[in-house]
C-alpha positions in Angstrom: 0.0 0.0 0.0 1.4 3.4 -1.1 0.3 5.4 2.0 2.1 8.5 0.8 -0.3 8.7 -2.0 -3.1 9.7 0.4 -1.3 13.0 0.8 -2.0 13.9 -2.9 -4.5 16.8 -2.9 -4.8 17.8 -6.6 -4.7 16.4 -10.1 -2.7 17.9 -13.0 -5.4 20.5 -13.6 -5.4 21.7 -10.0 -8.7 20.0 -9.2 -9.1 18.4 -5.7 -8.7 14.6 -5.7 -11.8 12.8 -4.5 -11.5 10.1 -1.8 -11.9 7.2 -4.4 -9.0 8.6 -6.4 -6.8 9.0 -3.4 -7.6 5.4 -2.3 -6.9 4.0 -5.8 -3.6 6.0 -5.9 -2.6 4.3 -2.7 -2.9 1.0 -4.5 -0.7 2.1 -7.4 3.0 2.5 -7.8 4.4 6.0 -6.7 3.8 8.6 -9.5 7.5 9.2 -9.8 8.5 5.5 -9.8 9.3 3.5 -13.0 6.4 1.8 -14.7 5.6 -1.8 -13.7 6.9 -4.2 -16.3 4.7 -5.2 -19.2 5.5 -7.6 -22.0 5.7 -5.1 -24.8 8.6 -3.2 -23.3 10.8 -6.3 -23.5 10.3 -7.0 -27.2 13.2 -7.8 -29.5 13.6 -9.7 -32.8 14.1 -13.0 -31.0 10.9 -12.9 -28.9 8.6 -10.7 -30.9 6.7 -13.7 -32.3 6.4 -15.6 -29.0 2.8 -14.3 -28.4 1.7 -15.2 -32.0 3.3 -18.6 -31.9 1.7 -19.4 -28.5 -1.8 -18.1 -29.5 -2.2 -19.0 -33.2 -1.9 -22.6 -34.2 1.0 -23.3 -36.6 1.7 -19.6 -36.9 5.2 -19.9 -38.2 4.1 -22.5 -40.7 1.2 -20.3 -41.8 3.4 -17.4 -42.8 6.1 -19.4 -44.7 6.5 -17.9 -48.2 3.4 -15.7 -47.8 2.8 -12.0 -48.3 1.7 -10.6 -44.9 -0.1 -7.4 -44.0 0.7 -6.6 -40.3 -2.3 -4.5 -39.5 -1.5 -2.2 -36.5 2.2 -3.2 -36.5 3.2 -0.9 -33.6 7.0 -0.4 -33.4 7.6 -3.0 -36.1 9.2 -5.8 -34.1 6.8 -8.5 -35.3 6.9 -7.4 -38.9 10.6 -7.7 -39.2 10.6 -10.9 -37.2 8.1 -12.5 -39.6 10.2 -11.7 -42.6 13.2 -13.2 -40.8 11.1 -16.2 -39.9 10.3 -17.0 -43.6 7.4 -14.7 -44.8 8.1 -13.7 -48.4 7.1 -10.1 -47.9 5.7 -8.2 -44.9 4.1 -4.7 -45.0 3.4 -3.1 -41.6 0.8 -0.3 -41.3 0.1 1.9 -38.3 -1.0 5.5 -37.6 2.0 6.3 -35.4 4.8 7.9 -37.4 7.4 7.2 -34.7 6.6 3.5 -34.7 6.8 3.3 -38.5 10.2 5.0 -38.4 11.3 2.5 -35.7 10.2 -0.4 -37.9 12.1 0.9 -40.8 15.2 1.3 -38.6 14.8 -2.3 -37.4 14.5 -3.7 -40.9 17.6 -1.7 -42.0 19.6 -2.9 -39.0 18.7 -6.5 -39.6 19.7 -6.1 -43.3 16.4 -7.5 -44.5 14.6 -6.6 -47.7 11.0 -7.4 -48.3 9.8 -5.5 -45.2 8.0 -2.2 -45.6 6.1 0.2 -43.4 3.5 2.9 -44.1 0.1 4.3 -43.1 -1.7 2.6 -45.9 -1.7 -0.9 -47.4 0.8 -1.2 -50.2 -1.1 -3.9 -52.2 -4.7 -4.8 -53.1 -4.5 -8.2 -51.4 -2.2 -10.2 -49.1 -2.1 -13.9 -48.5 -2.2 -13.3 -44.7 -3.6 -10.3 -42.8 -2.4 -10.3 -39.2 -3.7 -8.2 -36.3 -1.9 -8.7 -33.0 -2.7 -6.8 -29.8 -4.6 -4.1 -31.8 -8.3 -5.0 -31.9 -9.0 -3.5 -28.5 -7.5 -0.2 -29.6 -9.4 0.7 -32.7 -11.9 3.6 -32.4 -14.2 1.9 -34.9 -13.3 -1.9 -34.7 -16.1 -2.9 -37.1 -14.8 -0.6 -39.8 -11.2 -1.7 -39.3 -12.2 -5.4 -39.4 -14.0 -4.8 -42.7 -10.8 -3.2 -44.1 -8.8 -6.2 -42.9 -11.2 -8.5 -44.6 -10.9 -6.5 -47.9 -7.1 -7.1 -47.9 -7.3 -10.8 -47.2 -6.6 -13.4 -49.8 -6.3 -16.6 -47.7 -6.5 -15.9 -44.0 -7.1 -13.2 -41.5 -5.5 -13.9 -38.1 -6.5 -11.9 -35.1 -5.3 -12.2 -31.5 -5.4 -9.8 -28.7 -5.0 -10.0 -24.9 -7.0 -8.5 -22.1 -10.6 -7.9 -23.4 -12.4 -5.3 -21.3 -13.7 -7.4 -18.4 -10.6 -9.5 -18.1 -8.4 -8.9 -15.0 -6.4 -6.2 -16.7 -8.8 -5.0 -19.4 -8.1 -1.4 -18.5 -4.5 -1.8 -19.6 -3.4 0.1 -16.5 -1.4 -2.9 -15.2 1.8 -0.8 -15.7 0.5 1.3 -12.8 -1.1 -1.2 -10.4 -1.5 -5.0 -10.3 -5.0 -4.7 -8.8 -7.2 -6.7 -11.2 -10.7 -5.7 -12.5 -10.2 -2.0 -11.9 -13.2 -1.2 -14.1 -15.4 -3.1 -11.7 -14.2 -1.5 -8.5 -13.8 2.1 -9.7 -15.6 4.5 -12.1 -14.1 5.6 -15.4 -13.8 9.1 -13.9 -11.8 7.8 -11.0 -9.5 5.7 -13.2 -8.9 8.5 -15.7 -8.1 11.0 -13.0 -5.6 8.7 -11.4 -4.1 7.7 -14.7 -3.6 11.3 -15.6 -1.3 11.9 -12.6 1.3 9.7 -14.3 3.5 10.6 -17.3 1.4 8.6 -19.7 -1.6 10.7 -18.7 -0.3 13.9 -20.1 -3.0 13.7 -22.8 -5.5 14.5 -20.1 -8.0 12.0 -21.5 -11.4 11.8 -19.8 -12.5 8.5 -21.4 -10.6 5.3 -22.2 -11.6 5.8 -25.9 -9.6 9.1 -25.9 -6.3 7.9 -24.3 -3.2 7.9 -26.5 -3.5 4.7 -28.5 -7.2 4.3 -27.7 -9.1 1.6 -25.8 -12.5 0.7 -27.1 -13.7 -1.5 -24.2 -13.8 -4.6 -26.4 -15.7 -7.4 -24.6 -15.7 -11.0 -25.5 -19.3 -10.9 -26.6 -18.7 -7.8 -28.8 -15.8 -9.3 -30.5 -17.6 -12.6 -31.2 -20.5 -10.6 -32.8 -18.0 -8.6 -34.9 -16.2 -11.7 -36.1 -19.3 -13.5 -37.1 -20.5 -10.5 -39.1 -17.1 -10.0 -40.9 -18.0 -9.2 -44.5 -17.2 -12.0 -47.0 -15.6 -14.1 -44.3 -16.4 -17.2 -42.2 -15.0 -18.0 -38.8 -12.8 -21.0 -39.0 -11.6 -20.8 -35.4 -12.5 -18.6 -32.4 -10.7 -19.5 -29.2 -11.0 -17.9 -25.7 -7.9 -18.4 -23.7 -8.6 -18.5 -20.0 -6.7 -16.6 -17.4 -4.0 -18.9 -15.9 -5.4 -21.7 -18.1 -8.2 -22.2 -15.6 -10.4 -24.9 -17.2 -14.1 -24.6 -18.2 -14.5 -20.9 -17.2 -14.7 -19.6 -20.8 -17.8 -21.6 -21.4 -19.7 -20.3 -18.3 -21.8 -17.1 -18.8 -20.4 -14.1 -17.0 -17.2 -15.9 -16.0 -16.2 -16.1 -19.7 -16.0 -12.3 -19.7 -14.2 -12.1 -16.4 -11.8 -15.0 -17.0 -10.9 -14.7 -20.7 -7.3 -13.4 -20.9 -6.9 -13.4 -24.6 -8.9 -14.1 -27.8 -7.7 -15.8 -31.0 -9.7 -15.8 -34.3 -9.0 -17.2 -37.7 -11.2 -15.9 -40.5 -11.2 -17.2 -44.1 -13.0 -16.1 -47.3 -16.5 -17.5 -47.3 
């Protein structure tokens, strides 16, 4: 318990902190302390495909000799790693210029051709369209899913961790390890505490408006989107339970609370 946090009186805008905010802050790391470790900060070219390999059956086999669109590629680690793992050509797209530059730098440093980055898709169709750790961030996930479908020739592979009602669905686990924050605290409280930390300099009032976005993607919502994907059929949809606890993903309510990640394979109908 960070008892010193109870002495905080104001937020960044000079507004008085309410009691729920001061209590939550006491459960978080000190504002000036380094962020708690999360997997993405330890990515390198050797481990960038670990998540995909673990979550998507035969992932490395699937991309062999294929053209791949990495949709929401982030800093580019997985795009470059896929080319190195045998994909024929990989194109990563994202809206973040710094991440695209980082990806280009990675590809150059690895002396790999056949890896490109940009804000738009560079071809009409790709053998494989891949979306890793992005579906929960899109402002309009239905629209983005439709775009992914339009670029898919053979398979659309989607996997993301921490849907909204999972233990760390708020994605604030770099601040506190307390699970299910969105069940214990209001969005206002969570945003006001988040905004005390360096990542909160955007002053967001809603999860949808934070840097990178968070669309509150639930299990039920994603299942509905996947089944309505235009021109596609669901070949596989797997709910990965928290800590591999058996059965829970088939139990109403528990399936929302205890699904730690989702994997979906879509193919042209």
